[in-house]
Biotite code that builds the C-alpha atoms (Angstrom):
import biotite.structure as struc

atoms = struc.array([
    struc.Atom([-21.299, -11.906, 255.631], chain_id="A", res_id=1, res_name="MET", atom_name="CA", element="C"),
    struc.Atom([-18.970, -12.049, 258.647], chain_id="A", res_id=2, res_name="ILE", atom_name="CA", element="C"),
    struc.Atom([-15.213, -11.677, 258.197], chain_id="A", res_id=3, res_name="VAL", atom_name="CA", element="C"),
    struc.Atom([-12.252, -11.884, 260.596], chain_id="A", res_id=4, res_name="VAL", atom_name="CA", element="C"),
    struc.Atom([-8.942, -10.097, 260.098], chain_id="A", res_id=5, res_name="HIS", atom_name="CA", element="C"),
    struc.Atom([-5.841, -9.776, 262.279], chain_id="A", res_id=6, res_name="PRO", atom_name="CA", element="C"),
    struc.Atom([-5.279, -6.053, 262.780], chain_id="A", res_id=7, res_name="VAL", atom_name="CA", element="C"),
    struc.Atom([-2.535, -3.873, 264.236], chain_id="A", res_id=8, res_name="LEU", atom_name="CA", element="C"),
    struc.Atom([-3.177, -0.509, 265.876], chain_id="A", res_id=9, res_name="GLU", atom_name="CA", element="C"),
    struc.Atom([-1.023, 2.120, 264.194], chain_id="A", res_id=10, res_name="THR", atom_name="CA", element="C"),
    struc.Atom([0.245, 5.616, 264.866], chain_id="A", res_id=11, res_name="TYR", atom_name="CA", element="C"),
    struc.Atom([1.388, 8.448, 262.618], chain_id="A", res_id=12, res_name="ALA", atom_name="CA", element="C"),
    struc.Atom([5.020, 7.983, 261.475], chain_id="A", res_id=13, res_name="PRO", atom_name="CA", element="C"),
    struc.Atom([6.034, 11.601, 262.028], chain_id="A", res_id=14, res_name="GLU", atom_name="CA", element="C"),
    struc.Atom([9.774, 12.084, 261.692], chain_id="A", res_id=15, res_name="GLY", atom_name="CA", element="C"),
    struc.Atom([10.497, 8.380, 261.214], chain_id="A", res_id=16, res_name="PHE", atom_name="CA", element="C"),
    struc.Atom([13.369, 7.783, 258.792], chain_id="A", res_id=17, res_name="GLY", atom_name="CA", element="C"),
    struc.Atom([14.939, 4.378, 259.466], chain_id="A", res_id=18, res_name="LEU", atom_name="CA", element="C"),
    struc.Atom([13.050, 2.747, 256.581], chain_id="A", res_id=19, res_name="TRP", atom_name="CA", element="C"),
    struc.Atom([10.175, 3.682, 254.220], chain_id="A", res_id=20, res_name="PRO", atom_name="CA", element="C"),
    struc.Atom([6.700, 3.866, 255.754], chain_id="A", res_id=21, res_name="VAL", atom_name="CA", element="C"),
    struc.Atom([3.328, 4.995, 254.494], chain_id="A", res_id=22, res_name="THR", atom_name="CA", element="C"),
    struc.Atom([1.158, 7.822, 255.774], chain_id="A", res_id=23, res_name="GLU", atom_name="CA", element="C"),
    struc.Atom([-1.603, 6.387, 257.904], chain_id="A", res_id=24, res_name="ILE", atom_name="CA", element="C"),
    struc.Atom([-4.277, 7.775, 260.174], chain_id="A", res_id=25, res_name="GLU", atom_name="CA", element="C"),
    struc.Atom([-3.125, 7.551, 263.805], chain_id="A", res_id=26, res_name="PRO", atom_name="CA", element="C"),
    struc.Atom([-4.866, 5.040, 266.059], chain_id="A", res_id=27, res_name="PHE", atom_name="CA", element="C"),
    struc.Atom([-6.387, 3.227, 263.093], chain_id="A", res_id=28, res_name="SER", atom_name="CA", element="C"),
    struc.Atom([-6.362, -0.498, 262.362], chain_id="A", res_id=29, res_name="TRP", atom_name="CA", element="C"),
    struc.Atom([-4.037, -1.973, 259.743], chain_id="A", res_id=30, res_name="LEU", atom_name="CA", element="C"),
    struc.Atom([-5.168, -5.434, 258.570], chain_id="A", res_id=31, res_name="PRO", atom_name="CA", element="C"),
    struc.Atom([-2.198, -7.790, 258.316], chain_id="A", res_id=32, res_name="LEU", atom_name="CA", element="C"),
    struc.Atom([-2.027, -10.144, 255.340], chain_id="A", res_id=33, res_name="SER", atom_name="CA", element="C"),
    struc.Atom([0.096, -11.080, 252.366], chain_id="A", res_id=34, res_name="GLY", atom_name="CA", element="C"),
    struc.Atom([-1.414, -8.227, 250.344], chain_id="A", res_id=35, res_name="GLU", atom_name="CA", element="C"),
    struc.Atom([0.430, -5.324, 251.975], chain_id="A", res_id=36, res_name="LEU", atom_name="CA", element="C"),
    struc.Atom([2.764, -3.051, 250.033], chain_id="A", res_id=37, res_name="THR", atom_name="CA", element="C"),
    struc.Atom([6.406, -2.761, 251.161], chain_id="A", res_id=38, res_name="PRO", atom_name="CA", element="C"),
    struc.Atom([5.638, 0.640, 252.703], chain_id="A", res_id=39, res_name="ALA", atom_name="CA", element="C"),
    struc.Atom([2.692, -0.836, 254.617], chain_id="A", res_id=40, res_name="GLU", atom_name="CA", element="C"),
    struc.Atom([4.901, -3.664, 255.879], chain_id="A", res_id=41, res_name="VAL", atom_name="CA", element="C"),
    struc.Atom([7.395, -0.993, 256.951], chain_id="A", res_id=42, res_name="GLY", atom_name="CA", element="C"),
    struc.Atom([4.643, 0.846, 258.807], chain_id="A", res_id=43, res_name="THR", atom_name="CA", element="C"),
    struc.Atom([3.553, -2.329, 260.594], chain_id="A", res_id=44, res_name="ALA", atom_name="CA", element="C"),
    struc.Atom([7.134, -3.118, 261.542], chain_id="A", res_id=45, res_name="MET", atom_name="CA", element="C"),
    struc.Atom([7.680, 0.434, 262.803], chain_id="A", res_id=46, res_name="MET", atom_name="CA", element="C"),
    struc.Atom([4.622, 0.168, 265.067], chain_id="A", res_id=47, res_name="CYS", atom_name="CA", element="C"),
    struc.Atom([5.537, -3.281, 266.408], chain_id="A", res_id=48, res_name="ILE", atom_name="CA", element="C"),
    struc.Atom([9.145, -2.306, 267.095], chain_id="A", res_id=49, res_name="VAL", atom_name="CA", element="C"),
    struc.Atom([8.120, 1.019, 268.625], chain_id="A", res_id=50, res_name="SER", atom_name="CA", element="C"),
    struc.Atom([5.761, -0.429, 271.203], chain_id="A", res_id=51, res_name="CYS", atom_name="CA", element="C"),
    struc.Atom([8.621, -2.619, 272.468], chain_id="A", res_id=52, res_name="ASN", atom_name="CA", element="C"),
    struc.Atom([11.154, 0.233, 272.382], chain_id="A", res_id=53, res_name="ASP", atom_name="CA", element="C"),
    struc.Atom([11.555, 0.558, 276.150], chain_id="A", res_id=54, res_name="ILE", atom_name="CA", element="C"),
    struc.Atom([14.778, 1.442, 277.921], chain_id="A", res_id=55, res_name="ASP", atom_name="CA", element="C"),
    struc.Atom([16.488, -1.678, 279.256], chain_id="A", res_id=56, res_name="PRO", atom_name="CA", element="C"),
    struc.Atom([16.683, -2.402, 282.945], chain_id="A", res_id=57, res_name="ASP", atom_name="CA", element="C"),
    struc.Atom([19.310, -4.511, 284.665], chain_id="A", res_id=58, res_name="GLY", atom_name="CA", element="C"),
    struc.Atom([17.960, -7.732, 283.175], chain_id="A", res_id=59, res_name="SER", atom_name="CA", element="C"),
    struc.Atom([18.744, -6.768, 279.556], chain_id="A", res_id=60, res_name="ARG", atom_name="CA", element="C"),
    struc.Atom([21.867, -5.568, 277.747], chain_id="A", res_id=61, res_name="PRO", atom_name="CA", element="C"),
    struc.Atom([22.378, -1.802, 277.492], chain_id="A", res_id=62, res_name="PRO", atom_name="CA", element="C"),
    struc.Atom([20.895, 0.039, 274.523], chain_id="A", res_id=63, res_name="ARG", atom_name="CA", element="C"),
    struc.Atom([23.320, 0.353, 271.565], chain_id="A", res_id=64, res_name="PRO", atom_name="CA", element="C"),
    struc.Atom([24.315, 3.796, 270.342], chain_id="A", res_id=65, res_name="ALA", atom_name="CA", element="C"),
    struc.Atom([23.557, 3.354, 266.630], chain_id="A", res_id=66, res_name="ALA", atom_name="CA", element="C"),
    struc.Atom([20.007, 4.624, 265.840], chain_id="A", res_id=67, res_name="PRO", atom_name="CA", element="C"),
    struc.Atom([18.799, 1.470, 264.081], chain_id="A", res_id=68, res_name="LEU", atom_name="CA", element="C"),
    struc.Atom([20.309, -0.908, 266.638], chain_id="A", res_id=69, res_name="ASP", atom_name="CA", element="C"),
    struc.Atom([18.887, 1.239, 269.425], chain_id="A", res_id=70, res_name="SER", atom_name="CA", element="C"),
    struc.Atom([15.380, 1.180, 267.936], chain_id="A", res_id=71, res_name="PHE", atom_name="CA", element="C"),
    struc.Atom([15.426, -2.599, 267.439], chain_id="A", res_id=72, res_name="LEU", atom_name="CA", element="C"),
    struc.Atom([16.900, -3.312, 270.861], chain_id="A", res_id=73, res_name="HIS", atom_name="CA", element="C"),
    struc.Atom([13.632, -3.923, 272.712], chain_id="A", res_id=74, res_name="GLY", atom_name="CA", element="C"),
    struc.Atom([12.231, -6.210, 270.009], chain_id="A", res_id=75, res_name="LEU", atom_name="CA", element="C"),
    struc.Atom([15.405, -8.272, 270.055], chain_id="A", res_id=76, res_name="LEU", atom_name="CA", element="C"),
    struc.Atom([15.969, -8.468, 273.813], chain_id="A", res_id=77, res_name="THR", atom_name="CA", element="C"),
    struc.Atom([12.551, -8.595, 275.516], chain_id="A", res_id=78, res_name="PHE", atom_name="CA", element="C"),
    struc.Atom([11.317, -12.016, 276.601], chain_id="A", res_id=79, res_name="ASP", atom_name="CA", element="C"),
    struc.Atom([7.661, -10.937, 276.398], chain_id="A", res_id=80, res_name="SER", atom_name="CA", element="C"),
    struc.Atom([6.819, -8.932, 273.298], chain_id="A", res_id=81, res_name="LEU", atom_name="CA", element="C"),
    struc.Atom([3.640, -6.933, 272.674], chain_id="A", res_id=82, res_name="PHE", atom_name="CA", element="C"),
    struc.Atom([1.783, -5.518, 269.689], chain_id="A", res_id=83, res_name="ALA", atom_name="CA", element="C"),
    struc.Atom([-1.468, -3.562, 270.119], chain_id="A", res_id=84, res_name="PRO", atom_name="CA", element="C"),
    struc.Atom([-4.179, -5.259, 268.122], chain_id="A", res_id=85, res_name="GLY", atom_name="CA", element="C"),
    struc.Atom([-5.834, -8.626, 267.765], chain_id="A", res_id=86, res_name="GLY", atom_name="CA", element="C"),
    struc.Atom([-8.650, -10.064, 265.688], chain_id="A", res_id=87, res_name="LEU", atom_name="CA", element="C"),
    struc.Atom([-11.326, -7.795, 264.215], chain_id="A", res_id=88, res_name="ARG", atom_name="CA", element="C"),
    struc.Atom([-14.689, -9.397, 263.494], chain_id="A", res_id=89, res_name="VAL", atom_name="CA", element="C"),
    struc.Atom([-16.950, -7.475, 261.109], chain_id="A", res_id=90, res_name="THR", atom_name="CA", element="C"),
    struc.Atom([-20.547, -8.207, 260.150], chain_id="A", res_id=91, res_name="ASP", atom_name="CA", element="C"),
    struc.Atom([-20.655, -6.682, 256.696], chain_id="A", res_id=92, res_name="GLN", atom_name="CA", element="C"),
    struc.Atom([-24.441, -6.941, 256.529], chain_id="A", res_id=93, res_name="SER", atom_name="CA", element="C"),
    struc.Atom([-24.962, -4.662, 259.544], chain_id="A", res_id=94, res_name="THR", atom_name="CA", element="C"),
    struc.Atom([-21.658, -2.780, 259.759], chain_id="A", res_id=95, res_name="GLY", atom_name="CA", element="C"),
    struc.Atom([-21.068, -3.985, 263.318], chain_id="A", res_id=96, res_name="ALA", atom_name="CA", element="C"),
    struc.Atom([-17.361, -4.337, 264.113], chain_id="A", res_id=97, res_name="ALA", atom_name="CA", element="C"),
    struc.Atom([-15.987, -6.220, 267.107], chain_id="A", res_id=98, res_name="PHE", atom_name="CA", element="C"),
    struc.Atom([-12.603, -4.565, 267.682], chain_id="A", res_id=99, res_name="LEU", atom_name="CA", element="C"),
    struc.Atom([-9.608, -5.433, 269.867], chain_id="A", res_id=100, res_name="PRO", atom_name="CA", element="C"),
    struc.Atom([-9.865, -3.762, 273.247], chain_id="A", res_id=101, res_name="GLY", atom_name="CA", element="C"),
    struc.Atom([-7.359, -1.972, 275.440], chain_id="A", res_id=102, res_name="CYS", atom_name="CA", element="C"),
    struc.Atom([-6.333, -5.246, 277.110], chain_id="A", res_id=103, res_name="CYS", atom_name="CA", element="C"),
    struc.Atom([-5.813, -7.057, 273.815], chain_id="A", res_id=104, res_name="ASP", atom_name="CA", element="C"),
    struc.Atom([-2.635, -7.755, 271.877], chain_id="A", res_id=105, res_name="GLY", atom_name="CA", element="C"),
    struc.Atom([-1.754, -9.610, 268.704], chain_id="A", res_id=106, res_name="LEU", atom_name="CA", element="C"),
    struc.Atom([0.435, -11.978, 270.719], chain_id="A", res_id=107, res_name="GLU", atom_name="CA", element="C"),
    struc.Atom([-2.738, -13.260, 272.447], chain_id="A", res_id=108, res_name="ASP", atom_name="CA", element="C"),
    struc.Atom([-4.827, -13.954, 269.330], chain_id="A", res_id=109, res_name="TRP", atom_name="CA", element="C"),
    struc.Atom([-4.737, -17.726, 269.929], chain_id="A", res_id=110, res_name="ARG", atom_name="CA", element="C"),
    struc.Atom([-7.020, -17.168, 272.923], chain_id="A", res_id=111, res_name="ASP", atom_name="CA", element="C"),
    struc.Atom([-9.777, -17.279, 270.288], chain_id="A", res_id=112, res_name="TRP", atom_name="CA", element="C"),
    struc.Atom([-8.996, -20.951, 269.667], chain_id="A", res_id=113, res_name="TYR", atom_name="CA", element="C"),
    struc.Atom([-9.449, -21.627, 273.367], chain_id="A", res_id=114, res_name="GLN", atom_name="CA", element="C"),
    struc.Atom([-12.744, -19.774, 273.213], chain_id="A", res_id=115, res_name="PHE", atom_name="CA", element="C"),
    struc.Atom([-14.147, -21.933, 270.430], chain_id="A", res_id=116, res_name="VAL", atom_name="CA", element="C"),
    struc.Atom([-12.704, -25.027, 272.072], chain_id="A", res_id=117, res_name="GLY", atom_name="CA", element="C"),
    struc.Atom([-13.894, -24.725, 275.656], chain_id="A", res_id=118, res_name="ASP", atom_name="CA", element="C"),
    struc.Atom([-16.312, -21.778, 275.627], chain_id="A", res_id=119, res_name="GLY", atom_name="CA", element="C"),
    struc.Atom([-14.283, -19.711, 278.085], chain_id="A", res_id=120, res_name="ARG", atom_name="CA", element="C"),
    struc.Atom([-15.621, -16.141, 278.068], chain_id="A", res_id=121, res_name="THR", atom_name="CA", element="C"),
    struc.Atom([-13.154, -13.642, 276.630], chain_id="A", res_id=122, res_name="LEU", atom_name="CA", element="C"),
    struc.Atom([-13.036, -10.023, 277.763], chain_id="A", res_id=123, res_name="GLY", atom_name="CA", element="C"),
    struc.Atom([-10.859, -7.670, 275.738], chain_id="A", res_id=124, res_name="PHE", atom_name="CA", element="C"),
    struc.Atom([-11.089, -4.406, 277.638], chain_id="A", res_id=125, res_name="GLY", atom_name="CA", element="C"),
    struc.Atom([-12.761, -2.424, 280.391], chain_id="A", res_id=126, res_name="HIS", atom_name="CA", element="C"),
    struc.Atom([-14.874, 0.677, 280.882], chain_id="A", res_id=127, res_name="ASP", atom_name="CA", element="C"),
    struc.Atom([-15.635, 2.671, 278.738], chain_id="A", res_id=128, res_name="PRO", atom_name="CA", element="C"),
    struc.Atom([-15.329, 0.025, 275.964], chain_id="A", res_id=129, res_name="VAL", atom_name="CA", element="C"),
    struc.Atom([-15.499, -3.660, 276.886], chain_id="A", res_id=130, res_name="SER", atom_name="CA", element="C"),
    struc.Atom([-15.635, -6.086, 273.938], chain_id="A", res_id=131, res_name="PRO", atom_name="CA", element="C"),
    struc.Atom([-16.944, -9.436, 275.197], chain_id="A", res_id=132, res_name="LEU", atom_name="CA", element="C"),
    struc.Atom([-17.041, -12.866, 273.527], chain_id="A", res_id=133, res_name="ALA", atom_name="CA", element="C"),
    struc.Atom([-19.428, -15.452, 274.983], chain_id="A", res_id=134, res_name="GLU", atom_name="CA", element="C"),
    struc.Atom([-20.453, -18.915, 273.873], chain_id="A", res_id=135, res_name="ARG", atom_name="CA", element="C"),
    struc.Atom([-23.986, -20.259, 274.167], chain_id="A", res_id=136, res_name="PHE", atom_name="CA", element="C"),
    struc.Atom([-23.985, -23.858, 273.018], chain_id="A", res_id=137, res_name="GLY", atom_name="CA", element="C"),
    struc.Atom([-22.960, -23.883, 269.373], chain_id="A", res_id=138, res_name="ASP", atom_name="CA", element="C"),
    struc.Atom([-23.371, -20.115, 269.005], chain_id="A", res_id=139, res_name="THR", atom_name="CA", element="C"),
    struc.Atom([-20.742, -17.462, 269.606], chain_id="A", res_id=140, res_name="ALA", atom_name="CA", element="C"),
    struc.Atom([-22.043, -14.059, 270.689], chain_id="A", res_id=141, res_name="ARG", atom_name="CA", element="C"),
    struc.Atom([-19.686, -11.097, 270.319], chain_id="A", res_id=142, res_name="LEU", atom_name="CA", element="C"),
    struc.Atom([-20.822, -7.960, 272.131], chain_id="A", res_id=143, res_name="THR", atom_name="CA", element="C"),
    struc.Atom([-19.083, -4.878, 270.747], chain_id="A", res_id=144, res_name="VAL", atom_name="CA", element="C"),
    struc.Atom([-19.289, -3.017, 274.076], chain_id="A", res_id=145, res_name="ASN", atom_name="CA", element="C"),
    struc.Atom([-20.629, -4.823, 277.132], chain_id="A", res_id=146, res_name="ALA", atom_name="CA", element="C"),
    struc.Atom([-20.821, -1.470, 278.956], chain_id="A", res_id=147, res_name="GLU", atom_name="CA", element="C"),
    struc.Atom([-23.816, -0.527, 276.787], chain_id="A", res_id=148, res_name="GLN", atom_name="CA", element="C"),
    struc.Atom([-27.169, -2.277, 277.081], chain_id="A", res_id=149, res_name="SER", atom_name="CA", element="C"),
    struc.Atom([-27.929, -1.538, 273.422], chain_id="A", res_id=150, res_name="ASP", atom_name="CA", element="C"),
    struc.Atom([-24.516, -2.537, 272.110], chain_id="A", res_id=151, res_name="SER", atom_name="CA", element="C"),
    struc.Atom([-24.313, -4.076, 268.631], chain_id="A", res_id=152, res_name="PRO", atom_name="CA", element="C"),
    struc.Atom([-23.927, -7.852, 268.777], chain_id="A", res_id=153, res_name="VAL", atom_name="CA", element="C"),
    struc.Atom([-22.486, -10.278, 266.229], chain_id="A", res_id=154, res_name="ILE", atom_name="CA", element="C"),
    struc.Atom([-23.661, -13.889, 266.384], chain_id="A", res_id=155, res_name="GLU", atom_name="CA", element="C"),
    struc.Atom([-22.352, -16.821, 264.377], chain_id="A", res_id=156, res_name="LEU", atom_name="CA", element="C"),
    struc.Atom([-21.865, -20.532, 264.805], chain_id="A", res_id=157, res_name="SER", atom_name="CA", element="C"),
    struc.Atom([-18.785, -21.748, 266.662], chain_id="A", res_id=158, res_name="VAL", atom_name="CA", element="C"),
    struc.Atom([-17.876, -23.866, 263.642], chain_id="A", res_id=159, res_name="ALA", atom_name="CA", element="C"),
    struc.Atom([-17.978, -20.826, 261.336], chain_id="A", res_id=160, res_name="ASP", atom_name="CA", element="C"),
    struc.Atom([-15.924, -18.790, 263.791], chain_id="A", res_id=161, res_name="LEU", atom_name="CA", element="C"),
    struc.Atom([-13.292, -21.535, 263.940], chain_id="A", res_id=162, res_name="ARG", atom_name="CA", element="C"),
    struc.Atom([-13.066, -21.487, 260.144], chain_id="A", res_id=163, res_name="HIS", atom_name="CA", element="C"),
    struc.Atom([-12.644, -17.701, 260.150], chain_id="A", res_id=164, res_name="LEU", atom_name="CA", element="C"),
    struc.Atom([-9.924, -17.870, 262.817], chain_id="A", res_id=165, res_name="ILE", atom_name="CA", element="C"),
    struc.Atom([-8.079, -20.387, 260.635], chain_id="A", res_id=166, res_name="ASP", atom_name="CA", element="C"),
    struc.Atom([-8.182, -17.790, 257.867], chain_id="A", res_id=167, res_name="GLY", atom_name="CA", element="C"),
    struc.Atom([-6.786, -15.132, 260.196], chain_id="A", res_id=168, res_name="ALA", atom_name="CA", element="C"),
    struc.Atom([-3.912, -17.463, 261.051], chain_id="A", res_id=169, res_name="GLU", atom_name="CA", element="C"),
    struc.Atom([-3.139, -17.841, 257.352], chain_id="A", res_id=170, res_name="ARG", atom_name="CA", element="C"),
    struc.Atom([-3.159, -14.044, 257.004], chain_id="A", res_id=171, res_name="ASP", atom_name="CA", element="C"),
    struc.Atom([-0.629, -13.723, 259.832], chain_id="A", res_id=172, res_name="LEU", atom_name="CA", element="C"),
    struc.Atom([1.622, -16.345, 258.255], chain_id="A", res_id=173, res_name="ALA", atom_name="CA", element="C"),
    struc.Atom([1.398, -14.548, 254.907], chain_id="A", res_id=174, res_name="ALA", atom_name="CA", element="C"),
    struc.Atom([2.276, -11.226, 256.542], chain_id="A", res_id=175, res_name="PHE", atom_name="CA", element="C"),
    struc.Atom([5.263, -12.833, 258.230], chain_id="A", res_id=176, res_name="HIS", atom_name="CA", element="C"),
    struc.Atom([6.442, -14.186, 254.874], chain_id="A", res_id=177, res_name="ALA", atom_name="CA", element="C"),
    struc.Atom([6.232, -10.651, 253.459], chain_id="A", res_id=178, res_name="LEU", atom_name="CA", element="C"),
    struc.Atom([8.179, -9.342, 256.440], chain_id="A", res_id=179, res_name="ALA", atom_name="CA", element="C"),
    struc.Atom([10.955, -11.881, 255.800], chain_id="A", res_id=180, res_name="VAL", atom_name="CA", element="C"),
    struc.Atom([11.403, -10.561, 252.265], chain_id="A", res_id=181, res_name="ASP", atom_name="CA", element="C"),
    struc.Atom([11.045, -6.967, 253.467], chain_id="A", res_id=182, res_name="TRP", atom_name="CA", element="C"),
    struc.Atom([13.737, -7.520, 256.115], chain_id="A", res_id=183, res_name="SER", atom_name="CA", element="C"),
    struc.Atom([16.099, -8.890, 253.483], chain_id="A", res_id=184, res_name="SER", atom_name="CA", element="C"),
    struc.Atom([15.960, -5.495, 251.806], chain_id="A", res_id=185, res_name="ARG", atom_name="CA", element="C"),
    struc.Atom([15.723, -3.054, 254.699], chain_id="A", res_id=186, res_name="TYR", atom_name="CA", element="C"),
    struc.Atom([17.265, -4.917, 257.652], chain_id="A", res_id=187, res_name="LEU", atom_name="CA", element="C"),
    struc.Atom([19.708, -7.390, 256.066], chain_id="A", res_id=188, res_name="PRO", atom_name="CA", element="C"),
    struc.Atom([22.054, -7.435, 259.065], chain_id="A", res_id=189, res_name="ASP", atom_name="CA", element="C"),
    struc.Atom([19.189, -8.136, 261.477], chain_id="A", res_id=190, res_name="HIS", atom_name="CA", element="C"),
    struc.Atom([16.925, -10.221, 259.258], chain_id="A", res_id=191, res_name="ARG", atom_name="CA", element="C"),
    struc.Atom([16.997, -13.537, 261.101], chain_id="A", res_id=192, res_name="ALA", atom_name="CA", element="C"),
    struc.Atom([16.672, -12.022, 264.578], chain_id="A", res_id=193, res_name="ALA", atom_name="CA", element="C"),
    struc.Atom([13.928, -9.556, 263.579], chain_id="A", res_id=194, res_name="VAL", atom_name="CA", element="C"),
    struc.Atom([11.778, -12.091, 261.749], chain_id="A", res_id=195, res_name="THR", atom_name="CA", element="C"),
    struc.Atom([12.173, -14.628, 264.565], chain_id="A", res_id=196, res_name="ALA", atom_name="CA", element="C"),
    struc.Atom([11.047, -11.975, 267.058], chain_id="A", res_id=197, res_name="ALA", atom_name="CA", element="C"),
    struc.Atom([8.145, -11.058, 264.771], chain_id="A", res_id=198, res_name="LEU", atom_name="CA", element="C"),
    struc.Atom([7.046, -14.702, 264.712], chain_id="A", res_id=199, res_name="ALA", atom_name="CA", element="C"),
    struc.Atom([6.930, -14.566, 268.520], chain_id="A", res_id=200, res_name="ARG", atom_name="CA", element="C"),
    struc.Atom([4.814, -11.406, 268.419], chain_id="A", res_id=201, res_name="VAL", atom_name="CA", element="C"),
    struc.Atom([2.403, -13.023, 265.954], chain_id="A", res_id=202, res_name="LEU", atom_name="CA", element="C"),
    struc.Atom([2.506, -16.362, 267.803], chain_id="A", res_id=203, res_name="ASP", atom_name="CA", element="C"),
    struc.Atom([3.216, -18.330, 264.641], chain_id="A", res_id=204, res_name="ILE", atom_name="CA", element="C"),
    struc.Atom([6.062, -20.717, 263.777], chain_id="A", res_id=205, res_name="PRO", atom_name="CA", element="C"),
    struc.Atom([9.198, -18.909, 262.621], chain_id="A", res_id=206, res_name="SER", atom_name="CA", element="C"),
    struc.Atom([9.871, -19.778, 259.002], chain_id="A", res_id=207, res_name="MET", atom_name="CA", element="C"),
    struc.Atom([12.948, -17.732, 258.153], chain_id="A", res_id=208, res_name="VAL", atom_name="CA", element="C"),
    struc.Atom([14.427, -18.880, 254.857], chain_id="A", res_id=209, res_name="CYS", atom_name="CA", element="C"),
    struc.Atom([18.195, -18.964, 254.271], chain_id="A", res_id=210, res_name="PRO", atom_name="CA", element="C"),
    struc.Atom([19.614, -15.687, 253.036], chain_id="A", res_id=211, res_name="ALA", atom_name="CA", element="C"),
    struc.Atom([19.686, -15.326, 249.281], chain_id="A", res_id=212, res_name="ARG", atom_name="CA", element="C"),
    struc.Atom([23.061, -15.261, 247.573], chain_id="A", res_id=213, res_name="VAL", atom_name="CA", element="C"),
])
């Protein structure tokens, strides 16, 4: 059985105290879906905000002094947002896992739709690990590491891959819905802006509901 999940690369939350997070192995992959606990959502949000936490240059407003506002500043002011991760394809019968590469980001996951649509080869990294997606007629071939001649390979029909990508899109939308509720509790003053920015990172429509009264 082959499965596809949107995943986010994480890091250890040492010393982080702006909201609750869970202990997680650094540089591991956190699958994003509607099944995460509040602490796992907090961990995902910490990682996404952190990778955009870059000092502003002259094109953006200065960084605020308050710790929370300062941490969120990049997420809320960058035009182009980034989150390390992408789609993970796993062949559960063989254990082969096609992972996001160093040149991959969650914001680019829709490139997979282009791949199944027009067959354009997708490269997700470079030496020493180069995940490569190629299309041969109605078959998609995913090479875990094109730098190795004996690399594990996952093959499936283009139609099946399209169906699995649709499922990954639903997982991202479900995660975003969780993040909206999570933001209502932990970031009430920034809820609309944060969840709109998150929708941009995930490349899904923003569906922020009116604040509860």
